[in-house]
C-alpha angles and dihedrals in degrees: 000000000000094000091056090056091049092049090049091051091049091050092048093049092049090051091050092050091047092050092048092050091048092051091051091044091239100155096156141005118267094215134063129223129052097264095049093044091051089050091050091050090051090051090052089052092048091051090051092051092047090053090051092050091048092051091048092051093048092046090060095049 
C-alpha cells in the first residue's frame, strides 16, 4: 500500500516538472556534463520557487 502512494507521488512530481519545463520552453539543457547540468536544473528549481514566493507575497498585498 505504501509503495503505491510513493509511486503516485513520483509520477505527480515528474508531471509537474515536465509541465513547468514546457511552459518555460526548456526543451534541453544549455550545458554539458553531469555537474553543470545538475547546477542548471537546480537553478531552474530555484527560479520556480522564487516565482511562487513572489506570487504569494503579492497575493497578500
